[in-house]
C-alpha positions in Angstrom: 11.7 8.5 -21.3 8.9 8.3 -18.7 9.5 8.8 -14.9 7.4 6.6 -12.6 6.4 8.4 -9.4 4.4 7.2 -6.4 4.0 8.1 -2.7 5.5 6.5 0.4 2.3 4.5 1.2 3.4 2.0 -1.4 5.8 0.9 1.4 8.6 0.0 -0.9 11.8 0.4 1.1 13.6 3.5 -0.1 16.6 1.4 -1.2 14.4 -0.9 -3.2 12.6 2.0 -4.9 15.9 3.5 -5.9 17.1 0.2 -7.3 13.8 -0.1 -9.3 14.1 3.5 -10.6 10.8 4.5 -8.9 10.6 8.0 -7.5 8.8 8.1 -4.1 7.4 11.3 -2.6 6.9 10.9 1.2 3.8 11.7 3.2 4.2 13.2 6.7 4.0 11.5 10.1 3.3 13.6 13.2 4.6 12.0 16.4 6.0 13.4 19.7 5.4 17.0 18.5 7.6 16.4 15.5 6.8 16.2 11.8 8.7 13.4 10.0 8.9 12.2 6.5 7.4 8.8 6.0 10.2 6.1 5.7 12.9 8.7 5.4 13.0 10.2 8.9 11.0 7.6 10.9 11.1 3.8 11.0 7.9 1.7 11.0 8.8 0.0 14.3 9.2 3.4 16.0 5.5 4.1 15.2 4.3 0.7 16.4 6.3 1.1 19.7 4.8 4.5 20.2 1.3 3.2 19.6 1.8 0.3 21.9 2.9 2.7 24.6 -0.4 4.6 24.3 1.0 7.4 22.1 -0.8 9.2 19.3 0.4 9.3 15.7 -1.3 11.3 13.0 -0.4 11.7 9.3 -0.8 14.3 6.5 -0.7 14.0 2.7 2.1 15.1 0.5 1.8 18.9 0.0 1.0 20.0 -3.5 4.2 22.2 -3.7 6.3 19.1 -2.9 4.8 17.3 -5.8 5.2 20.3 -8.1 8.9 20.6 -7.3 9.5 16.9 -8.0 7.6 17.0 -11.3 9.6 20.0 -12.5 12.8 18.2 -11.5 11.8 15.1 -13.4 10.5 16.8 -16.5 14.0 18.4 -16.9 15.4 14.9 -17.5 12.3 12.9 -18.7 9.7 13.4 -21.5 6.7 12.5 -19.3 5.7 11.4 -15.8 3.2 8.8 -14.6 2.3 9.5 -11.0 0.4 6.7 -9.1 -1.0 7.2 -5.6 -2.9 5.8 -2.7 -6.7 5.8 -2.8 -8.3 9.3 -2.9 -10.8 7.9 -0.5 -8.1 7.4 2.1 -6.0 10.5 1.6 -5.9 13.9 -0.2 -2.5 12.9 -1.7 -3.8 12.2 -5.2 -5.8 15.4 -5.2 -2.6 17.3 -4.3 -0.7 15.5 -7.1 -3.3 16.7 -9.6 -3.2 20.2 -8.3 0.6 20.2 -8.6 0.5 18.8 -12.2 -1.8 21.7 -13.2 0.4 24.3 -11.4 3.5 23.3 -13.4 2.0 24.3 -16.7 3.1 20.9 -18.0 -0.1 18.9 -17.2 -0.1 17.3 -20.7 3.2 15.6 -19.8 2.0 14.4 -16.3 -0.5 11.6 -15.9 -1.8 11.3 -12.3 -3.6 8.0 -11.3 -5.7 7.1 -8.3 -4.7 3.5 -7.6 -7.7 3.0 -5.2 -5.2 1.0 -3.2 -2.4 1.4 -0.6 0.5 -0.6 0.8 1.5 -3.9 -0.9 -1.2 -3.6 -3.6 -0.1 -0.1 -4.5 3.5 -1.3 -4.8 2.3 -4.0 -7.2 0.6 -1.5 -9.6 3.5 0.9 -9.4 5.9 -1.9 -10.3 3.7 -2.9 -13.2 3.9 0.6 -14.5 7.7 0.6 -14.1 7.9 -2.8 -16.0 5.8 -1.4 -18.8 7.9 1.7 -19.1 11.1 -0.4 -19.1 9.6 -2.5 -21.9 9.1 0.7 -24.0 5.4 1.5 -23.2 4.1 4.9 -23.8 2.2 6.8 -21.1 -1.2 5.4 -22.1 0.1 1.8 -22.1 1.8 2.3 -18.7 -1.6 3.6 -17.3 -3.3 0.5 -18.8 -0.8 -1.7 -17.1 -1.8 -0.1 -13.8 -5.5 -0.6 -14.4 -5.0 -4.2 -15.5 -2.9 -5.1 -12.5 -5.4 -3.4 -10.1 -8.2 -5.4 -11.6 -6.3 -8.7 -11.2 -4.8 -8.3 -7.7 -6.6 -9.3 -4.5 -5.4 -8.4 -1.1 -6.7 -9.0 2.5 -5.5 -7.6 5.8 -6.2 -8.7 9.3 -5.9 -6.1 12.1 -5.9 -6.7 15.8 -8.5 -3.9 16.2 -10.3 -1.5 14.0 -10.0 1.3 16.6 -7.0 3.0 14.8 -8.9 3.0 11.5 -12.0 4.3 13.1 -10.2 7.1 15.0 -8.6 8.4 11.7 -11.9 8.2 9.8 -10.7 5.5 7.4 -13.5 3.3 8.5 -17.0 4.0 9.9 -18.5 3.0 13.3 -20.7 0.4 11.8 -17.7 -1.2 10.1 -15.7 -1.0 13.3 -18.4 -3.0 15.1 -17.4 -6.0 13.0 -14.1 -6.1 14.8 -15.4 -5.6 18.3 -15.9 -9.2 19.3 -13.3 -10.6 21.7 -11.2 -13.4 20.3 -11.6 -12.7 16.6 -9.7 -10.6 14.1 -11.5 -8.5 11.4 -10.5 -9.2 7.8 -10.4 -6.2 5.5 -9.9 -5.7 1.7 -10.0 -2.8 -0.7 -13.4 -2.2 -2.4 -13.7 0.8 -4.7 -10.9 2.6 -3.0 -12.1 2.1 0.5 -11.0 -0.4 3.2 -13.9 -2.6 4.1 -14.2 -5.0 7.0 -15.7 -8.0 5.1 -15.7 -10.8 7.8 -14.2 -12.0 11.0 -11.9 -14.9 11.8 -10.7 -16.4 15.1 -7.4 -15.0 16.2 -5.5 -18.3 15.5 -7.3 -18.9 12.2 -7.0 -15.5 10.5 -4.0 -16.3 8.3 -5.5 -19.6 7.2 -8.8 -17.9 6.5 -7.2 -15.3 4.2 -5.1 -17.9 2.4 -8.1 -20.2 2.0 -10.0 -17.3 0.4 -7.1 -16.7 -2.0 -7.1 -20.5 -2.8 -10.9 -20.3 -3.6 -10.4 -17.3 -5.8 -7.3 -18.4 -7.7 -7.1 -22.1 -7.4 -3.9 -23.5 -8.9 -3.1 -20.4 -11.0 0.5 -19.3 -10.7 0.8 -16.4 -8.3 3.0 -13.6 -7.1 2.2 -13.3 -3.3 3.3 -10.6 -1.0 3.2 -11.0 2.8 2.5 -7.6 4.4 3.4 -7.2 8.0 3.4 -4.4 10.6 6.8 -4.6 12.2 9.9 -6.8 12.1 8.7 -9.8 14.0 10.7 -12.5 12.3 9.0 -15.3 14.2 5.6 -14.3 13.0 6.8 -13.5 9.4 8.3 -17.0 9.2 5.0 -18.5 10.5 3.1 -16.6 7.7 5.6 -17.9 5.2 5.1 -21.5 6.4 1.3 -21.0 6.3 1.6 -19.7 2.7 3.7 -22.7 1.7 1.2 -25.1 3.2 -1.8 -23.4 1.8 -1.9 -25.1 -1.6 -1.4 -21.8 -3.5 0.8 -22.0 -6.5 3.2 -19.4 -5.4 5.8 -18.7 -8.1 7.1 -15.5 -6.7 7.0 -14.3 -3.1 8.2 -11.3 -1.1 7.8 -9.8 2.4 6.9 -6.1 2.7 6.9 -4.1 5.9 4.0 -1.8 6.4 5.4 1.7 6.7 4.9 4.5 9.3 1.9 6.2 7.7 0.1 2.9 7.0 1.1 1.7 10.5 -0.4 4.8 12.1 -3.8 3.9 10.7 -3.9 0.1 11.0 -2.0 -0.3 14.3 0.4 -2.9 15.6 -0.4 -6.6 14.9 -1.6 -6.1 11.4 -0.7 -8.6 8.6 -2.0 -9.7 5.3 -1.5 -11.2 1.9 -1.7 -9.8 -1.6 -1.9 -12.1 -4.6 -1.4 -11.3 -8.3 -1.9 -14.0 -11.0 1.0 -14.4 -13.3 -0.9 -15.9 -16.2 -2.7 -12.7 -17.2 
């Protein structure tokens, strides 16, 4: 039996992760002089409200000893562990996971992967590993499922401002300039493990721009599409659902995923996006 482990920046709700049998290790959120466990001790909307009020939120990776304790616990009941994490270019979390695997003395039974992703796309590759394991895959085949899904998925995010990403060092000043024009929203995607600002769209056209790009990329192929959203704004989420339905994409599966506290601290309020995964291989 193989245990599937990830970190909280996959932004699967804890209840959903438990139902799927996915073990989530939380990053830490620092806010109002407190250190809180991502998703477990702080709600995403609390982070966005604090940022809107002018507050500061910082984050830190999962400590290596936390990973080590979880690995030892899981290896007592499982044969092996596959541990899939957010991009090593965005966080030290995956490096800490590798350190922890070595420290257990059981590194041959633990396979740590850098997804080069975060948020909804990370959730997709983790769920692909879980599905492979449920179907009887060995550790190598589960890792191959992660790589295959990562290569097929395409995700784009639109942020109200790049200031939060620039402040936390997740994006450079030159990239931040792309989002500095009034009346437009920068569009970002994941490239080689980094978040890149790739173009701009007018505020009222950003969703259509991202969906149009997905249509150009995938045509009429059957897709699983995730709407990612910073905060529980049901009016906006419903508007994004309607835009997706009207886009011409062949959406066979769809879900909405909230961006969690750690992700929210870096992208800021007003962020949303789409992640599309072809279902035809």
